[in-house]
N, C-alpha and C positions, 0 to 999 in steps of 0.2 A: 305262181308262175314266174319262172326266171327266163330272161332273154339275153342274148348276147348276139354281136354280129348282125344285127337287123337295121334295117332303114329306120329312119324317123318316122315314116308314114306308118309302116308296119308296128313299131313300138306305140305309137298313139292308138291305133286301132285296137291292138290286143288290150292295151290298158284301159280303154273305154268299155270293153267287154268285161274286163275283171272288176273294174269299179262299180259297173252297174249290178253286178252279180255277188258282190262282197268279197272276191277273191283277192288275196294278196298278191302283190306285183313287185317284181324286182327286175331291173335292167341294167347293163352295163357295158362298157366296151373299153378297150386300151388301143391308144394310138402311140406308139413307140414310149416315150417317157410320160406320156399324158395319158389320162383315161377319166371316165366318170361312172357314175353309179346313181342310180334313181331308184327310190321305192315308195310305193303307195300301198300303205297299210289300212285304207279306209278309215274307218272309226277305231282307233287302236287304244284299248284300255290296259293299263299296267299299275303296279303298285309301287310306291316309291316309300322309302323308310326315312324318317324325319327324327332327329334328335329331340327328346323333351328337354324344355329349359327347366334347370334347377331353380327352385323357389328359396327365397328368403336368405341367400348367400351373399354377403356384403364383399367378401374378398379379403376381408381384415381379419378374419378369425385364423388361429395358428393352433389349435388345440387337436387333440386325438380325434374328434368329428370331423374336421376339416381335412385330416389326413386321411381317414376313411373314405371320404367322399371322392378324394381324388383316386383313390386305388379302385374304388367300384367301377365296373363299366357302365357307362352312360345308358339311361333307359331311352328307348326309341319307340316309336309308334309308327304304324303302317297307315298310309294315305292312298287312296284309291283316286287315279288321275285318268284323263282321256285326252286324246290328240286326235285332230280330224286332218288325215293328210289330202292332199289335192292330186287331181289327175294330172298326168304328164302334160296333156294339151293346155292347161292352166298355167303350169310352171313354165312351158314353152311360151306362153302368150304375154310374158313380161314385157313391159315395153321399155326400150333402151333410148327413148328419146324424151326430151321435156327436163323440167327442172327437177321434179321429184325423181326421175330415173338417175340424175347425175350423181346425187349422194348414194344411191344403191350400188351403181356401176364401179364405185371407187371400192366397196366391199366384195364384190363379185370377183371370184377367182377367174383368170383367164382361160381356164379349161372349161367352163361352163359354154363358152362359145364354139367348142369343138363339136358339140352335138348339132348346133345349127349348120 
């Protein structure tokens, strides 16, 4: 489900229905030069490609084997991962007061507060 130009209440209500039923949810809007985008993918599974670490190379060798190793494409392995996305209501419920919030607020883009 993709939403734009909706009230915050409508976005929260529709996201709750989507989250409960395992439906992917995207919402966004633009206000002049500023905008926001939110996505709730529920439990999102994906595959990440990781390079394999070469064994036994000390870096001091300078023979034909070392040159061949540098020319060959590095081997990779596929790693399955999961991320649990939070619903919009939880994302908006972040407290902006207190000592713990002070550090988080310094890292928060000002555009976040447009939605509120």
